[in-house]
Structures are given as structure tokens and as C-alpha cells.
C-alpha positions as CSV (number, residue, x, y, z in Angstrom):
1,M,-68.8,-30.9,14.3
2,M,-65.9,-31.6,11.9
3,N,-66.8,-31.9,8.2
4,R,-66.5,-35.3,6.6
5,S,-66.4,-36.5,3.1
6,V,-69.8,-37.4,1.6
7,W,-68.4,-40.8,0.9
8,A,-67.6,-41.4,4.6
9,W,-71.2,-40.7,5.9
10,M,-73.3,-42.0,3.1
11,A,-73.4,-45.6,4.4
12,V,-74.6,-44.4,7.8
13,A,-77.2,-42.1,6.3
14,C,-78.5,-44.7,4.0
15,V,-79.4,-47.2,6.7
16,G,-82.9,-45.8,7.0
17,A,-83.5,-45.1,3.3
18,V,-86.0,-47.1,1.4
19,G,-84.4,-49.3,-1.2
20,C,-80.7,-48.8,-0.2
21,A,-80.1,-52.5,0.0
22,E,-82.1,-53.4,-3.1
23,S,-80.6,-53.9,-6.5
24,A,-81.6,-52.0,-9.6
25,E,-82.9,-54.0,-12.6
26,V,-80.0,-53.5,-15.0
27,S,-78.1,-55.5,-17.6
28,E,-75.0,-57.2,-16.5
29,V,-71.9,-56.3,-18.4
30,E,-68.2,-57.0,-18.2
31,P,-66.1,-54.4,-16.3
32,P,-64.8,-51.7,-18.6
33,R,-61.2,-52.3,-19.5
34,G,-60.3,-48.7,-20.5
35,E,-59.0,-46.2,-17.9
36,G,-61.4,-43.4,-18.8
37,G,-59.9,-40.8,-16.5
38,A,-56.6,-40.9,-18.4
39,G,-58.1,-39.7,-21.7
40,G,-60.9,-42.2,-22.2
41,A,-59.7,-44.1,-25.2
42,V,-60.1,-47.9,-25.0
43,V,-56.8,-49.4,-26.0
44,G,-55.1,-52.8,-25.3
45,T,-51.5,-54.0,-25.1
46,G,-49.2,-52.4,-27.7
47,G,-51.8,-49.8,-28.7
48,A,-54.2,-52.4,-30.2
49,P,-57.9,-51.6,-29.6
50,D,-59.2,-53.3,-26.5
51,P,-62.9,-54.3,-26.6
52,G,-65.1,-52.0,-24.6
53,P,-67.7,-53.1,-22.1
54,E,-70.4,-55.5,-23.4
55,V,-72.9,-52.6,-23.5
56,C,-70.6,-51.0,-26.2
57,P,-67.9,-53.3,-27.6
58,D,-66.9,-50.6,-30.1
59,A,-66.7,-47.8,-27.4
60,A,-64.8,-44.7,-28.5
61,G,-64.1,-43.9,-24.9
62,V,-64.9,-44.9,-21.3
63,Y,-64.7,-42.1,-18.8
64,E,-64.9,-42.5,-15.0
65,V,-66.9,-39.6,-13.5
66,T,-67.2,-38.2,-10.1
67,P,-70.1,-36.3,-8.6
68,A,-70.6,-32.8,-10.0
69,Q,-70.0,-29.7,-7.9
70,S,-73.1,-29.4,-5.7
71,N,-74.6,-26.0,-4.9
72,L,-77.3,-26.0,-2.2
73,L,-79.5,-23.0,-1.3
74,F,-81.4,-23.5,1.9
75,L,-84.8,-21.6,1.7
76,L,-86.0,-21.4,5.3
77,D,-89.5,-20.5,6.4
78,Q,-89.3,-18.0,9.4
79,S,-93.0,-17.2,9.6
80,G,-94.6,-16.9,13.0
81,S,-96.1,-20.4,13.0
82,M,-92.6,-21.8,13.1
83,H,-92.6,-20.9,16.8
84,L,-95.4,-23.3,17.6
85,R,-94.4,-25.8,20.2
86,V,-93.2,-29.4,19.5
87,G,-92.8,-31.0,22.9
88,D,-90.5,-28.9,24.9
89,D,-89.1,-27.2,21.8
90,T,-90.5,-25.4,18.8
91,R,-90.6,-26.0,15.1
92,W,-88.1,-23.3,14.7
93,T,-85.5,-24.5,17.2
94,L,-85.7,-28.1,16.0
95,T,-85.6,-27.1,12.3
96,T,-82.6,-24.8,12.7
97,A,-80.8,-27.4,14.8
98,G,-81.3,-29.8,12.0
99,L,-80.0,-27.3,9.5
100,A,-76.9,-26.7,11.7
101,D,-76.3,-30.5,11.8
102,I,-76.5,-31.0,8.0
103,L,-74.3,-27.9,7.3
104,A,-71.6,-29.3,9.6
105,T,-71.7,-32.7,7.9
106,L,-71.6,-31.6,4.3
107,P,-68.2,-31.7,2.6
108,D,-66.3,-28.4,2.6
109,S,-66.4,-28.5,-1.2
110,T,-70.2,-28.1,-1.2
111,V,-71.3,-24.6,-2.1
112,G,-74.1,-23.3,0.1
113,G,-76.2,-20.3,0.8
114,L,-79.4,-19.1,2.6
115,Q,-82.6,-17.3,2.0
116,T,-85.4,-16.8,4.5
117,F,-89.0,-16.0,4.1
118,P,-91.0,-13.9,4.7
119,S,-88.5,-11.1,4.3
120,G,-88.8,-7.4,3.8
121,D,-91.2,-6.7,6.7
122,D,-90.5,-5.9,10.4
123,S,-91.2,-8.4,13.0
124,V,-94.7,-8.3,14.4
125,G,-95.0,-7.8,18.2
126,C,-98.7,-8.2,18.8
127,C,-99.0,-12.0,18.0
128,V,-98.5,-14.7,20.6
129,V,-98.4,-18.5,20.9
130,T,-101.2,-19.5,23.2
131,D,-101.3,-22.2,25.9
132,G,-103.3,-24.3,23.4
133,N,-100.4,-24.0,20.9
134,Y,-101.9,-21.8,18.2
135,I,-101.2,-18.3,16.9
136,D,-103.3,-15.5,18.3
137,C,-103.1,-12.1,16.6
138,A,-106.4,-10.8,18.0
139,A,-104.6,-8.0,19.8
140,C,-103.2,-6.6,16.5
141,G,-104.6,-3.5,15.1
142,A,-104.9,-3.2,11.3
143,E,-101.9,-0.9,11.1
144,E,-99.7,-3.4,13.0
145,L,-99.8,-6.1,10.3
146,P,-97.7,-5.3,7.2
147,G,-99.1,-5.2,3.8
148,P,-98.0,-7.5,1.1
149,Q,-95.9,-5.1,-1.0
150,L,-92.5,-6.2,0.3
151,R,-92.7,-9.8,1.4
152,C,-94.8,-10.8,-1.7
153,A,-92.4,-9.4,-4.3
154,E,-89.9,-11.7,-5.9
155,E,-87.2,-9.1,-6.0
156,T,-87.2,-9.1,-2.2
157,Y,-85.6,-12.5,-2.3
158,H,-82.5,-11.8,-4.3
159,P,-79.8,-11.1,-3.6
160,L,-79.7,-13.9,-1.0
161,A,-79.6,-13.4,2.7
162,V,-76.3,-15.3,2.8
163,P,-74.5,-15.6,-0.6
164,M,-73.4,-18.9,-2.1
165,A,-69.9,-19.9,-1.0
166,A,-67.9,-23.0,0.0
167,L,-69.3,-24.5,3.2
168,D,-66.2,-24.1,5.4
169,V,-66.6,-23.5,9.1
170,G,-66.7,-19.7,8.7
171,H,-69.4,-19.8,6.1
172,E,-71.5,-22.2,8.1
173,E,-71.2,-19.8,11.1
174,T,-72.4,-17.0,8.9
175,I,-75.5,-18.9,7.8
176,M,-76.4,-20.0,11.4
177,S,-75.8,-16.5,12.8
178,T,-78.2,-15.1,10.2
179,V,-80.7,-17.8,11.1
180,A,-80.3,-16.9,14.8
181,D,-81.3,-13.3,14.1
182,A,-84.9,-14.5,13.7
183,D,-84.9,-16.6,17.0
184,D,-87.1,-14.1,18.8
185,A,-88.9,-12.6,15.8
186,F,-92.5,-13.1,14.5
187,F,-92.9,-12.5,10.8
188,W,-96.3,-12.3,9.2
189,G,-97.4,-14.6,6.3
190,T,-96.0,-17.3,4.1
191,P,-95.1,-15.9,0.7
192,L,-94.1,-19.2,-0.7
193,A,-94.3,-18.5,-4.4
194,P,-92.4,-15.2,-4.5
195,A,-89.8,-16.5,-2.1
196,L,-89.2,-19.6,-4.2
197,G,-89.3,-17.8,-7.5
198,G,-87.0,-15.0,-6.2
199,A,-84.6,-17.4,-4.7
200,I,-84.4,-19.5,-7.8
201,D,-83.8,-16.3,-9.9
202,G,-81.1,-15.4,-7.4
203,V,-79.1,-18.6,-7.8
204,A,-79.8,-18.9,-11.5
205,S,-78.2,-15.4,-12.1
206,L,-74.9,-16.8,-10.6
207,A,-74.4,-19.3,-13.5
208,S,-72.5,-21.5,-11.1
209,E,-70.5,-24.6,-12.1
210,G,-72.1,-27.9,-11.3
211,V,-75.6,-28.7,-10.2
212,T,-77.8,-26.3,-8.1
213,S,-80.6,-27.4,-5.8
214,V,-83.0,-25.4,-3.6
215,I,-83.9,-27.1,-0.3
216,L,-87.2,-25.6,0.9
217,L,-88.2,-26.0,4.5
218,T,-91.6,-24.7,5.4
219,D,-94.6,-25.4,7.7
220,G,-97.3,-23.7,5.6
221,L,-99.0,-23.1,2.4
222,P,-99.0,-19.6,0.6
223,T,-100.8,-17.0,2.7
224,S,-101.1,-13.2,3.1
225,C,-100.1,-12.1,-0.4
226,H,-103.6,-11.6,-1.8
227,S,-104.9,-8.1,-2.5
228,D,-107.6,-6.4,-4.5
229,V,-105.1,-6.0,-7.3
230,D,-104.0,-9.6,-7.1
231,P,-106.7,-11.7,-5.4
232,E,-105.2,-15.0,-6.6
233,A,-101.7,-14.4,-5.2
234,N,-101.9,-17.3,-2.7
235,D,-102.7,-19.9,-5.3
236,I,-100.4,-22.9,-4.9
237,L,-100.1,-23.0,-8.7
238,R,-97.8,-20.0,-8.6
239,A,-95.4,-22.0,-6.4
240,L,-95.6,-24.9,-8.8
241,D,-94.8,-22.5,-11.7
242,A,-91.8,-21.2,-9.7
243,A,-90.5,-24.7,-9.1
244,D,-91.0,-25.6,-12.8
245,R,-89.2,-22.4,-13.8
246,G,-86.3,-23.6,-11.7
247,V,-86.2,-27.0,-13.5
248,Q,-86.1,-25.3,-16.9
249,A,-83.0,-23.3,-15.6
250,G,-81.4,-26.6,-14.3
251,I,-82.3,-25.9,-10.6
252,R,-84.1,-28.5,-8.6
253,T,-86.4,-27.9,-5.6
254,Y,-86.4,-30.3,-2.7
255,V,-89.2,-29.8,-0.2
256,V,-89.4,-30.6,3.5
257,G,-92.8,-30.1,5.1
258,I,-92.6,-29.2,8.8
259,D,-95.2,-30.7,11.0
260,G,-97.2,-32.0,8.1
261,A,-99.6,-34.0,10.2
262,A,-101.2,-30.8,11.3
263,A,-103.1,-30.8,8.0
264,S,-106.5,-30.1,6.6
265,T,-108.9,-32.8,5.5
266,D,-109.5,-30.7,2.4
267,P,-106.9,-31.6,-0.3
268,A,-107.0,-28.0,-1.5
269,T,-105.5,-26.9,1.8
270,D,-103.6,-30.0,3.0
271,L,-100.0,-29.2,3.6
272,A,-98.6,-32.6,2.6
273,V,-100.7,-32.7,-0.6
274,N,-99.7,-29.3,-1.8
275,L,-96.0,-29.6,-0.9
276,S,-95.9,-33.0,-2.6
277,A,-97.0,-31.2,-5.8
278,V,-94.2,-28.5,-5.4
279,A,-91.6,-31.3,-5.0
280,Q,-92.9,-33.0,-8.2
281,A,-92.9,-29.7,-10.1
282,G,-89.3,-29.1,-8.8
283,G,-88.1,-32.4,-10.2
284,T,-87.4,-34.1,-6.9
285,S,-90.1,-36.7,-6.3
286,R,-89.0,-39.0,-3.5
287,Y,-89.8,-42.2,-5.4
288,P,-91.5,-43.4,-8.5
289,G,-95.3,-43.1,-8.2
290,C,-95.2,-40.9,-5.1
291,E,-97.7,-38.5,-6.8
292,A,-100.4,-41.1,-6.4
293,M,-100.0,-41.0,-2.6
294,D,-99.2,-37.2,-2.4
295,D,-95.9,-38.3,-0.9
296,C,-93.3,-36.6,-3.1
297,A,-92.1,-34.2,-0.5
298,Y,-90.4,-35.1,2.8
299,V,-92.8,-34.6,5.7
300,V,-91.7,-34.2,9.3
301,N,-94.3,-34.7,12.0
302,S,-94.3,-33.8,15.7
303,D,-94.2,-37.5,16.8
304,N,-90.8,-38.1,15.2
305,F,-89.6,-34.6,14.4
306,E,-85.9,-34.7,15.1
307,Q,-85.2,-38.1,13.5
308,A,-87.4,-37.5,10.5
309,L,-85.9,-34.1,9.8
310,S,-82.4,-35.5,10.1
311,D,-83.2,-38.4,7.8
312,A,-84.9,-36.1,5.3
313,L,-81.9,-33.6,5.1
314,F,-79.4,-36.4,4.9
315,E,-81.3,-38.2,2.1
316,I,-81.7,-34.9,0.2
317,A,-78.0,-34.0,0.6
318,L,-76.9,-37.5,-0.5
319,E,-79.0,-37.4,-3.7
320,A,-77.9,-33.8,-4.4
321,T,-74.2,-34.4,-3.8
322,T,-73.7,-38.0,-5.1
323,C,-76.1,-38.7,-7.9
324,S,-75.4,-35.8,-10.3
325,F,-72.4,-36.0,-12.6
326,D,-70.7,-33.8,-15.1
327,L,-70.6,-35.1,-18.7
328,P,-66.9,-35.5,-19.5
329,A,-65.1,-33.8,-22.3
330,V,-64.4,-36.5,-24.9
331,E,-61.9,-36.8,-27.6
332,G,-63.0,-34.9,-30.6
333,G,-65.2,-32.5,-28.6
334,V,-68.8,-32.9,-27.5
335,A,-70.2,-36.5,-27.3
336,D,-73.2,-37.4,-29.5
337,L,-76.0,-37.4,-26.8
338,G,-77.6,-40.4,-28.5
339,T,-74.5,-42.5,-28.1
340,V,-73.9,-42.2,-24.4
341,N,-74.4,-45.0,-21.9
342,I,-73.8,-45.1,-18.1
343,T,-72.3,-48.1,-16.1
344,I,-72.1,-48.5,-12.4
345,S,-69.5,-50.8,-10.9
346,V,-70.1,-52.2,-7.4
347,E,-67.5,-54.7,-5.9
348,G,-65.9,-55.1,-9.3
349,E,-69.2,-56.0,-11.2
350,A,-70.3,-53.5,-13.8
351,S,-73.9,-53.0,-15.0
352,T,-75.3,-50.7,-17.5
353,V,-78.1,-48.4,-16.4
354,P,-80.7,-47.5,-19.0
355,R,-81.7,-43.9,-19.8
356,D,-85.1,-43.3,-18.2
357,T,-86.8,-40.0,-19.2
358,S,-89.6,-40.7,-16.7
359,H,-87.0,-40.5,-13.9
360,N,-88.2,-43.7,-12.2
361,D,-85.0,-45.9,-12.3
362,G,-82.1,-45.0,-14.5
363,W,-80.4,-41.8,-15.7
364,D,-81.2,-38.8,-17.7
365,Y,-79.7,-35.5,-18.8
366,L,-80.3,-32.5,-16.7
367,P,-81.5,-29.4,-18.5
368,G,-78.7,-28.0,-20.6
369,N,-77.3,-31.4,-21.3
370,Q,-74.1,-30.7,-19.3
371,H,-74.9,-33.1,-16.5
372,V,-76.5,-36.5,-16.0
373,Q,-78.6,-37.5,-13.0
374,L,-79.2,-41.0,-11.6
375,Y,-82.7,-41.8,-10.4
376,G,-84.4,-44.4,-8.3
377,Q,-82.5,-47.6,-7.6
378,A,-79.6,-46.5,-9.8
379,C,-79.0,-43.6,-7.4
380,E,-79.6,-45.8,-4.3
381,R,-76.9,-48.2,-5.5
382,V,-74.3,-45.4,-5.6
383,K,-75.5,-43.9,-2.3
384,A,-75.3,-47.3,-0.6
385,D,-71.7,-48.0,-1.7
386,G,-69.1,-45.3,-1.2
387,Q,-66.7,-47.3,-3.5
388,A,-69.1,-47.5,-6.4
389,K,-67.6,-46.4,-9.7
390,V,-69.7,-44.5,-12.3
391,E,-68.5,-44.4,-15.9
392,V,-69.7,-42.8,-19.1
393,V,-69.4,-45.0,-22.1
394,V,-69.4,-43.2,-25.5
395,G,-69.8,-44.7,-28.9
396,C,-72.9,-46.9,-29.0
397,T,-76.6,-46.1,-29.2
398,T,-78.0,-45.3,-25.8
399,E,-79.9,-48.1,-24.0
400,R,-83.3,-47.0,-22.8
401,G,-85.5,-48.4,-20.1
């Protein structure tokens, strides 16, 4: 499939997204008059000062901004349960097909990479998928199942399986050929916390320009890392800590739960409940208040697997590639972070978006204060209109929601 600009496909992908057609609650302002991209100063005819937008009549600068460089690391579960059947296919074949589709659709300028888990151990040959569609490892001797030393160590997961690089056709093929190496393999266990923590450390060490996100695709909760030395190794809290560590380093974790309907009635072991918590810890809650419904992750079920997976990956990619922006360099150096406002112009009408540190609807600084992120309906407005213009207005006290 030929790569397309993110602006060309966002309208199609947004059709099924909740709230794409709704308007954010924002204050109406006059369109900014200054041409921010040409230096940002707000000036009128003959060099006389021109009034800035209503949100900031005394604006020192108005800067049009474009989405920040997007770096996406796909963290793919290749555990044996991914070979369970979904209709005539398997979780693995459908998930990897969805990954191939989203890679081919992302702009070439997107930087992408791959890590798989579990890694470090050899494939297990004594487990089978039964006619009843569950995993049977009864034939395995104790010596045939690997111990936790390799797959449960964070250092196993960096360097990455496929390094981060621009997603041209050649790099996409490298990612998918690496994925295909596991087509006929059965790997033991789901070392979620060390895989996530190691992958985050791996991309953090690159100090890449722009905004980095991890997209976790998994069908299970942490398993097979406990030992006498570390009996609590499978505690989901460790995965939450890893996701939070990523946020502190400016790296977000999006979560896609594969076949989430195959879940426990016990909240402690329910896939959707626990993966929702990982997404929340990773700074990527799907919508305001999702934690009350344990619905912060994207869950793909067997009854709508292909469409739901496609929708989830497109929605994640759109947010990751269109709603994060670099803070511009301003005249005189670094802008006072307390005097920054954001406006969005749609069809010639500009509105100011309040800063919202709760990340419900508005914008906020990402860790490090080098980028800003739109949240909620503010992000939806930009995603729904490929011609939307986002501007940073400097010089007046920041409006807050």
C-alpha cells in the first residue's frame, strides 16, 4: 500500500471515532492577524503594531505550529496464546495484518521501530492449541519450559528488535519480516512489565527529536516471571510503574488489548480492567472519565476483531501524529510558560483552547516543556479537519479550563 499523508487519511479514520463531529467548549476569538510562521511578531501596515487575537490583544507573537515529529515503537506480544483461533484465523495473524496495514498508511516521515515479547528464550515445541481453542502444555517436561532469567529481564528488551527509523517501504518490510519470524513459534509467558520497561528505556536512550509513543499490543496479563527470589514479579503494579516511568521521560504508552472479552470475572485478573490501568498510567486514557468504566485501553474482541483493531490503531496513530506540537522558538529566546495560549482555527474561525492539566479537554505541556499536547475535544477538532490551523499565542496570561 502506498503511504499517504496523515492529513489525507484522518477524515476517513475519524468517521467512527467518538466525538469527531462534536465541538469543544472553547472561547470564540477573532482570527489571529499575525503571520506567526514568518517570525511571529504581530505587526500591521507600515510596521505599526496590529492587535493580536482577542485572547491576547497585546500578543508578542503568534506562531503557527505543525505536528511534532512522531516516533512510534510497536511493542508486540508474541506469546503462545496469540496463536489461539479467531474464526478461521488466529489472534497473531489478524494482529500482524493490522500492524502491516497501519505501517503502510503512516506518513514516511514517521519514525517507527519494533520490540517483541517474550524474547530471549527459544520457542517451545511441546505446547499445542487444542480443538477447544485453548493452550495445552501437558506434554511438556519441566526441563522443556524456560526459566524466567532471560525473558523477565529488562535488559533483554533493549536494544530494540528493529531500530527506530523513518517508515519508508524498506523499513516497513524489515519490521514485518521480523514479525514473520515468529509466525510458527510458541514463546512461553507474558513478561509485560520487563518488556514495557526495557522498551521504554531503549527508546528513551535515543533522545529522539519530537514526541515518542509506545503502542503495546497484548492478549494477556503478566505471567511466568515469578520465582522464589522474586515471588511478586507478575504484579500488574510493576507494569504500571514502567508506564509511569515512561511518562516521566516524555514517552506515552498506548494499549491495545487483544481479545479482551475472554476475560475473568475477577477484577484482579480481568484483562480489560488491568490494561485500562496501564493505559491510564501511560498517559493515554481514551476519553475523560474512562477509568470509572475500566475503559482507558483499546479492547479488540473476537466478534469484531479486524474492524476494531483497525479503528484502534488508526485512532492511536492519529492522536500520536496530529495532536502533539513542538513549542516554537520565540523572539528573545524561550517563551514564559505562564503566558502561552493555544488557538485552533477551523474554516476561518479561531477559538482559544484552555490549558487543562487534568487532560480532559484542552492542552497541556508534555514532560520537559518542549511540546504541547491537545486532549479530548480539542484533539478531535484537529483530527476531524485536515485544514485546521493550530497557533501558539505568546504574551498574555494562560487561560485555564
